[in-house]
Every structure is written in structure tokens, then in C-alpha cells.
C-alpha positions as CSV (number, residue, x, y, z in Angstrom):
1,M,27.5,-8.2,-40.2
2,N,25.1,-5.4,-40.8
3,Q,22.3,-8.0,-40.9
4,L,23.3,-9.4,-37.6
5,C,23.4,-5.9,-36.1
6,R,19.9,-5.2,-37.3
7,L,18.6,-8.5,-35.9
8,A,20.2,-7.8,-32.6
9,G,18.7,-4.3,-32.6
10,I,15.2,-5.6,-33.3
11,A,15.6,-8.2,-30.6
12,I,16.7,-5.6,-28.0
13,L,13.9,-3.3,-29.0
14,G,11.4,-6.1,-28.7
15,F,12.8,-7.0,-25.3
16,L,12.4,-3.4,-24.1
17,L,8.9,-3.1,-25.4
18,V,7.9,-6.4,-23.6
19,S,9.7,-5.2,-20.4
20,C,7.8,-1.8,-20.5
21,S,4.5,-3.6,-21.1
22,A,5.2,-5.9,-18.1
23,Q,6.1,-3.0,-15.9
24,K,2.9,-1.1,-16.8
25,R,0.8,-4.0,-15.7
26,V,1.9,-3.5,-12.1
27,W,1.5,0.3,-12.0
28,Y,-1.3,2.0,-10.1
29,L,-3.2,5.1,-11.3
30,Q,-1.6,5.2,-14.7
31,D,-3.8,8.1,-16.0
32,V,-3.3,10.6,-13.2
33,Q,-1.7,14.0,-13.9
34,P,1.0,15.2,-11.4
35,A,0.1,18.2,-9.3
36,T,-3.6,18.0,-10.4
37,P,-5.9,18.4,-7.3
38,E,-8.6,15.7,-6.9
39,Q,-11.8,16.3,-4.9
40,I,-11.9,14.1,-1.9
41,A,-15.2,12.4,-1.1
42,Q,-16.8,13.6,2.1
43,N,-18.8,10.4,2.8
44,G,-15.9,8.0,3.1
45,Q,-16.1,7.5,6.9
46,I,-17.1,4.1,8.2
47,R,-20.8,4.1,9.3
48,I,-22.5,1.9,11.9
49,K,-24.4,-1.1,10.7
50,P,-26.7,-3.6,12.4
51,L,-24.8,-6.2,14.5
52,D,-21.8,-4.0,14.9
53,R,-20.2,-4.2,18.4
54,L,-19.5,-0.9,20.0
55,T,-17.7,0.2,23.2
56,I,-19.3,3.4,24.4
57,V,-17.7,5.4,27.3
58,V,-19.4,8.4,29.0
59,N,-17.2,10.7,31.0
60,S,-17.9,13.8,33.1
61,K,-16.0,16.2,35.4
62,D,-17.9,14.4,38.1
63,P,-17.0,10.7,37.5
64,E,-19.7,9.5,39.8
65,L,-22.4,10.8,37.5
66,A,-21.0,8.9,34.5
67,V,-20.8,5.5,36.2
68,P,-24.4,4.2,35.4
69,F,-23.9,5.0,31.7
70,N,-20.8,2.8,31.5
71,S,-22.2,-0.4,33.0
72,S,-25.3,-2.6,32.8
73,T,-26.8,-1.0,35.9
74,S,-29.4,1.7,35.8
75,L,-30.6,4.5,38.1
76,N,-33.1,3.7,40.8
77,S,-36.4,5.1,39.5
78,L,-37.3,6.5,43.0
79,S,-34.1,7.8,44.4
80,G,-32.3,8.7,41.2
81,M,-29.2,7.1,42.6
82,P,-27.0,4.3,41.0
83,T,-28.2,0.8,41.9
84,A,-24.7,-0.5,41.8
85,S,-21.3,0.6,43.2
86,S,-20.1,3.8,41.6
87,T,-16.5,3.2,42.6
88,A,-15.5,1.6,39.2
89,Q,-16.7,1.8,35.7
90,S,-17.4,-1.5,33.9
91,L,-17.1,-0.9,30.2
92,Q,-19.7,-2.8,28.2
93,V,-19.6,-4.0,24.6
94,R,-23.0,-3.2,23.1
95,T,-24.3,-4.8,20.0
96,V,-26.4,-2.9,17.5
97,D,-29.6,-4.8,16.9
98,E,-31.1,-5.8,13.6
99,N,-33.1,-2.6,13.4
100,G,-30.0,-0.4,13.9
101,F,-30.6,0.5,17.6
102,V,-28.1,0.3,20.4
103,E,-29.4,0.0,24.0
104,M,-27.9,2.4,26.5
105,P,-28.4,2.5,30.3
106,I,-30.7,5.2,31.6
107,I,-31.5,6.8,28.2
108,G,-32.7,3.7,26.5
109,A,-32.4,2.7,22.8
110,I,-30.6,5.0,20.4
111,Q,-31.0,4.7,16.6
112,C,-27.4,4.6,15.2
113,K,-27.7,2.9,11.9
114,G,-25.8,4.9,9.3
115,L,-24.1,7.2,11.8
116,T,-20.4,7.7,12.2
117,R,-18.8,7.2,15.6
118,S,-18.7,11.0,16.2
119,E,-22.3,11.4,15.2
120,L,-23.4,8.7,17.6
121,A,-21.3,10.2,20.4
122,K,-23.1,13.6,19.9
123,V,-26.6,12.0,19.9
124,I,-25.8,10.2,23.2
125,A,-24.4,13.3,24.8
126,D,-27.4,15.3,23.7
127,K,-29.8,12.7,25.2
128,I,-27.9,12.7,28.5
129,V,-28.1,16.5,28.7
130,E,-31.7,16.7,27.7
131,G,-32.6,14.1,30.4
132,G,-30.9,16.3,33.0
133,Y,-28.5,13.6,34.1
134,I,-25.1,15.2,33.3
135,N,-24.5,18.8,32.2
136,D,-21.0,18.2,30.7
137,P,-20.9,14.7,29.2
138,T,-18.2,13.6,26.8
139,V,-18.8,10.4,24.9
140,N,-16.3,8.2,23.2
141,V,-17.5,5.5,20.7
142,Q,-15.2,2.8,19.4
143,F,-15.8,-0.3,17.3
144,S,-15.0,-3.4,19.3
145,D,-14.1,-5.8,16.5
146,M,-14.1,-4.1,13.1
147,K,-12.3,-6.1,10.4
148,I,-11.8,-6.2,6.7
149,S,-10.4,-9.2,4.7
150,V,-8.0,-9.2,1.8
151,I,-7.5,-12.4,-0.2
152,G,-6.0,-13.5,-3.5
153,E,-2.8,-12.3,-5.0
154,V,-1.4,-10.3,-2.1
155,A,1.7,-10.9,0.0
156,R,-0.1,-11.5,3.3
157,P,-3.8,-12.4,2.8
158,G,-6.0,-12.4,5.9
159,S,-8.3,-10.4,8.1
160,F,-7.2,-7.1,9.6
161,D,-8.5,-5.1,12.5
162,I,-9.5,-1.6,11.7
163,D,-9.1,1.3,14.2
164,R,-9.7,4.3,11.9
165,D,-12.8,6.1,10.7
166,R,-11.7,6.1,7.1
167,I,-9.8,3.4,5.2
168,T,-9.2,3.2,1.4
169,I,-8.5,0.2,-0.8
170,F,-4.8,1.3,-0.9
171,D,-4.7,1.1,2.9
172,A,-6.1,-2.4,2.8
173,L,-3.6,-3.5,0.3
174,A,-0.8,-2.0,2.3
175,M,-1.9,-4.0,5.4
176,A,-1.8,-7.1,3.2
177,G,1.7,-6.4,2.0
178,D,0.6,-5.1,-1.4
179,M,-0.3,-7.1,-4.5
180,T,2.1,-9.6,-5.9
181,V,3.2,-9.1,-9.5
182,Y,0.6,-11.6,-10.5
183,G,-2.4,-9.6,-9.2
184,V,-4.8,-8.0,-11.7
185,R,-4.8,-4.4,-10.9
186,S,-7.6,-3.5,-13.2
187,E,-10.2,-5.9,-11.7
188,V,-10.0,-5.8,-7.9
189,I,-13.2,-7.1,-6.4
190,V,-14.8,-5.7,-3.2
191,T,-17.7,-7.6,-1.7
192,R,-19.9,-5.7,0.7
193,E,-23.1,-6.7,2.7
194,T,-25.5,-3.9,3.6
195,D,-29.2,-4.1,4.7
196,G,-29.3,-7.9,4.0
197,K,-28.0,-7.4,0.4
198,R,-24.6,-8.3,-1.0
199,T,-23.0,-5.9,-3.5
200,I,-19.9,-6.5,-5.6
201,E,-17.8,-3.6,-6.9
202,V,-15.0,-4.0,-9.4
203,L,-12.2,-1.5,-9.0
204,D,-9.7,-0.5,-11.6
205,L,-6.6,0.5,-9.6
206,T,-4.8,1.7,-12.8
207,S,-7.3,4.5,-13.3
208,K,-8.1,7.7,-11.3
209,E,-11.8,6.9,-11.8
210,L,-11.2,4.6,-8.9
211,F,-11.7,7.6,-6.6
212,N,-15.3,7.9,-7.7
213,S,-16.2,4.3,-6.7
214,P,-18.3,3.7,-3.6
215,A,-15.9,1.0,-2.7
216,F,-12.8,3.2,-2.8
217,Y,-13.4,3.8,0.9
218,L,-14.0,0.5,2.6
219,Q,-16.6,-0.4,5.2
220,Q,-16.4,-2.9,8.0
221,N,-16.5,-6.6,7.0
222,D,-15.7,-5.8,3.3
223,V,-13.8,-8.5,1.5
224,V,-11.2,-7.5,-1.0
225,Y,-10.3,-10.1,-3.7
226,V,-7.3,-9.7,-6.0
227,K,-7.5,-11.9,-9.0
228,P,-4.5,-13.7,-10.4
229,N,-3.4,-12.8,-13.9
230,K,-3.3,-15.4,-16.8
231,Y,0.4,-16.1,-16.2
232,K,-0.2,-17.1,-12.6
233,A,-3.3,-19.1,-13.6
234,Q,-1.3,-20.9,-16.3
235,S,1.7,-21.7,-14.0
236,G,-0.7,-23.0,-11.4
237,E,-2.4,-25.3,-13.9
238,I,1.0,-26.5,-15.2
239,S,2.1,-27.2,-11.7
240,Q,-1.1,-29.0,-10.9
241,N,-0.8,-31.1,-14.1
242,R,2.9,-31.9,-13.4
243,S,2.0,-33.1,-9.9
244,F,-0.8,-35.3,-11.3
245,Y,1.4,-36.9,-13.9
246,L,4.2,-37.4,-11.4
247,S,1.8,-39.1,-9.1
248,L,0.4,-41.2,-11.9
249,V,3.9,-42.3,-13.0
250,S,4.8,-43.1,-9.4
251,T,1.7,-45.2,-9.0
252,A,2.4,-47.0,-12.3
253,V,6.0,-47.8,-11.3
254,S,4.8,-49.1,-7.9
255,V,2.2,-51.4,-9.6
256,A,4.8,-52.6,-12.1
257,T,7.2,-53.4,-9.3
258,L,4.6,-55.2,-7.4
259,I,3.7,-57.3,-10.4
260,V,7.3,-58.2,-11.1
261,T,7.7,-59.2,-7.4
262,L,4.7,-61.4,-7.4
263,T,5.6,-63.2,-10.7
264,K,9.1,-64.2,-9.5
């Protein structure tokens, strides 16, 4: 009886250890200390890249003055008056060229590569004031079609529109419904294209060192890939093999049935 009790105890202990180990595999930030402040990176904002598409809106207390800056029209070089109707503003989506410039009516090309939205807005406003066009311009810059993609072992893989200046890897996973229990949290891959080069960062979401990675804050068009763990890979292989063998058996039965039918 005592021997049985000891065996049962060992079995229960083993089960608990395995259970705890399984739980730990799905925990994030396992080495953080509660109530310990972490320095927040100041460069995490999304920055403008070549081929980004931007909507830039210029406003003023006198709306008539802002009209030319919000359309494809320009000022008449002789009269200084708008060449198109100033009764309505036609918002234009402007594409940053390969060299990082965005073309604006009246004030011309503006270098915006590497700037944040607010930094570009200030540059444009300063140019307008310096040119003597508007004394009180306010400029709003928005990304027109900024996306990130999350694929692999998440609940809802896909591409997601971004409307914030700062987005973390955790924000991206939340959009995708979080990782499944089969996702490898210690090897999340972020693929990024910058200046014609592709970089790959591997993030360990179980460690606070994650905060120091240049990929903790995502940039537009980043692709996040969550790898499946060995259990998911094995189950997928078993399922695939089972389907193959079932198909093979079905084919063999069909051929045998045909042969029997033809020999009658």
C-alpha cells in the first residue's frame, strides 16, 4: 500500500512539473521584476520611408489661403492667386519618391526621409511661413496606407492597418489575436526593409531584453512571423502522413475493386 502511495505521489509530482513547464513556455517577459521601472526608448516612432503614401492637409484661419497647398493646383506666378477654384479643398495622396522627397504645391520638394509625421508637419509649416504665403499655417500629416503583417502561429494572421505613431510587437500580436499555445515565444522573427536592404531581427518575448531590440517598436511594412513549436510541427507531419496513407489505401482499394470487376 505504501509502495502504491509513493508511486502515485511520484506520478502526481511528475505531472505537476510537466504542467508547470508547459505553462512557462507560453509566458511573456519571464525575467522581469515587478515594480521595477524600465527606460522607454525615445526613438520608437514610425518614420517616413521612400514610397510611403501620405495625406498632407494645410489649414489656416483664412481657409482661402490654404486651398492651393491641399490640391494639385499651384499659385499663378504673376498674380499670386490660386489657379483653380478655392471654394473646396481636394486632398491629395502624395507618394514619397525613391530619394525621400515629397512634392508639395507652391513650396516644392521637401526632404522627409527619416522624419516622423510631426517633424514633417513642422518643416512644411516653416516653409510656408518663410515663403510669406500664410502666417498661421497648421499642418496635419497622415499615412494613407500603412500596414504591418503578422503570420504564423497566431489566432488571426493577416495584414493590419496602422494609425498610430508608435506600435510595439505586443500591439501587433494583440491585433492578430495573440499567439496560439504552439507559438515559439523565444524566437519571433521580424523582417524589415530599409534603404533597399532586408534585415531580420529575432525577438525573445520571454526576456525583458526584448525592450532593447530595434524591432520592439515596429515600422511600416514589417512582417512578424511566429514559428510553430516542435509539438505543432510533429502533429502537422503526422496529420500529413495520415492523409497520404489514407489516400494511398483508398487508391489501392479502388484499383483492386476495378481489377476484380474486370476479371468477372
